[in-house]
N, C-alpha and C positions, 0 to 999 in steps of 0.2 A: 676708543671711538669718540668720536667728537657729539657733541649734542649739535643739532642745529635748528635754530629759529628763525622764522620768520616774521620781521615786523610787520605789520598789515592792516591799512587802511586807505581809505579809496577819497576820504576827503581829506583834503591837505590842510594843515597849518594846524594840526592838534597835538604836536611835538613826537613824532613819529622818526625821526632822524636824530632828534634830539635824545630819545629814549636809546635809539642805537648807540649810538658816540657816548654817551654818559655813563648803560648799563657796560659795554663793553669795556671801559676803562677802570669801572672799579670790579669788575670780575680778573682783568687783570691785576690790579693793583693785590688781591687778593688770592694771586699767584698762578689766576687760571692763563693757558696759552689760549687767547682770543685772535680770533680774525672777522674783521665786518668785512661782508662782499656787497658794496653797491649797485645796485642795480635799476638804479633812478635815473633816466637821464638829463635830469636837470643839475644830479652831480654834488645832491647838497654834503652828505655824506664823506665824500671826497674832500671838498672845502671846508668843513666845519674841522678837517684835521691839518691843516692848513696847506692841501696841496689845490696847486688854480690847476683845475681841470682840463682848462686851452693844453697844457704841457703834460696831461695826459697820450704816451702815444698807443700803449697796451695797455688792457685793463678785461673790465668785464665782458667788454663786446665784443673780444677776441674768443674770451674761454666759450660762452656761446654757441657763436661758429665752430667751433672746435679747433681754431687756427691755431692755438698756443695751447702749450699745458697748463693748467692754474698756475702751477708754483712758480712759474717763472717769468708772471702779472704780478706778482705779491710785491710790494713797497712794506716797507716794517718802520714804524719808529720807532727808535730807540730811546727815545726822552722817557714814553710811555708805555714801550713794552707790548705793544698792540701793532697787529699788522693788516692790510687792508689790500683787498680789491679792487680798486679801482674805475670809475664810471666815470666817461667823459661825453659829449655830448653827441656823437659819435652812433652811440647806443640808441639815440631815438629812431634812426632806420633799422637798429634789429628787429622790432614790433614786422616791418614788413619781409626782410630778407628770411626770418620764421616761419614764413606761414606756408612757403613748399616744401620745409626742410621734412625729412623723417623725425620722427620721434622729438617734432619741434615745443611737446609740454613737458620734456624731461631732459630737455639739455643740459641744463644748470645744475640740475640732482647730479646729471653724469658726470658733468667736470667737475662737480666735489667730493666724488668718491675718492680721487685719487690725494686727495686731503684731509680724509679720514682723521686719520691716526696721527697728523700733525698739529693739532689743536683740540683744545677740551670744548670750546664753544665757538662755533660759528655763530654769526649773526646776517641775516640777510634785510638789506632797505629797502623798499619794494617804493614805486613811484605810486603817487598818489591815482589811480586809476587802477580800472580792472580788466587790463587788457593782457597781453600773452606773455609780455616779462614778470606782471605779477601773477600769472596761472604758473610761472617756471618756477617765481619764489614760493607758491603754496605747494607747489609737486617736490620741493627739494625740504620742505619742512618737514624732515625726519623726528624731531619732539617735538610740534605744534607749531600754533601760530601764536605770536605777542599780539596783541590788539591795544595801542595806544589810544585814548578816548577822552576829547578833552570833555571838558564839563562845563558845557552848553548847552543850550536846546538842541541847536543845529545838529549836532554831533550824533546823538539819538537816534535822528532820522538816517543821517548815513548806516549806524549801526546795524538798524533792522536788513538794508540792503546788503551791507558785506556779512551777514547771517547768513543770507541768502544764499549769496554767492560759493562762500565756504561748502555750504549742504549741498550745492549744485556738481563742486570738484568731488567732494565725496563721494555722492552718488555716481557718479560718471566716470571719475579719472583715479581717483586715491583714497580707497572707503577707509585708510588709518589716518586722513587727516584730522588733525581735532587741535581744540582752543587747547593752549597751555596756559593761561594766561591775560586779564583784561587789567590792561594799568590805566589808572587816570591820571589826567593830564590837568594844570592850568588852574589846578584846584586854587578859590578863593572862599578863605570859610566866612568871608564876611557877607556873602550873598548867599539868599537863599536858594537860587536856582542849581548855585553848585551844588551845595548838599542836598537839592532834589532829582539831580543830573547821578549822584554819588545813588541815590536808593533804588533811581529806577536800573542804573547797570545793575546791582546787585539782585535785582529783580531776574533780570534778564541771563545775568551767568550766574547763577548761583556756585558759592563756593569756587567761580575761579576769577573772583575779581582778586588782585596784588592786595593783603592791607598797606604795603606801602603808597602812598600819596603825592604825586610831586607836587609842589605849590606852583602859582603862577609865581614868578620870579625873574626880575630885569638881571639879577645875575646868570642866568642862564639861558635869558635871551643875549645877553653880551658876547657871552664864550666863542659863538661860532666865530664873529667878528676876528678874534686872534688866534683864528686857526686853533682853540684849545677846548679839549673837556673841560666840565666845571673841576673835578678832581684837580685840574693843574691850575684854572683860570680863578675860582674862590672854593677853596678846600673847606672854611669855614661857613660856605652860606646853608641858607634852609635849603634850599635846591641840592645840594653838594650831598649834603648828610642824603636828603631823600632817595637818591639814587642808588648813593650806599647800599640804603635799606633793602634796598630795593633788590638791587645783587645776591646779599648777604640770604633774603627771602628765598630769590632762586637758585641760589647751588644748595640751601638746607630743603628745599621741593625737592631738588635732584639726590640731594645723598652724598654734596659731596663732602 
């Protein structure tokens, strides 16, 4: 059975997609069969793996609407040994189309059921919002949510709202929903603010913050423009080493 984690944060620019792509790449390097599911209409995860979102004819949009079996929509990057269920701009219409659908909150979970035995890890990259697509992502988070948090003040304000949303989904829809861990991103050790944010997040999520901290890195920022994860673009950089450590920490926690 695959471990399914949803990467979520309603605030944009916190390193959510960067974490999904690079965590997936290093899990693959360590022998895991990995699928990244892009359910963000901005299609950033799709673009980060070198795929033109406008060329995607079928992907997560069709999977959500039940038009095609998810397995038939998956793209395989042989170089990275990484699989992707891509997104496209048409996914923006799914929020409206799903409103009147039966089981509208669990369409993604139901679609992924058929893939459970094909992968070791399924990582879901959600949009930076708390709409129906993100609710589907949370409902599909079989093994928990991973929350990337930027080491800046405004990120703390958004974290409180996200925590409330997770609590509401847990209370009303999915009692087993849990936080698998918080990933601190864009950390700059030279600033007092970054260190203060680290302390605050650790107080807010005791024992749930990953030890691996992702630094602010030019190489991490550059890699998406080349359609590559940091493991391929700059494998010896500090950002690469941090994501490698995160992958190992996750696997160790999952006892693989």
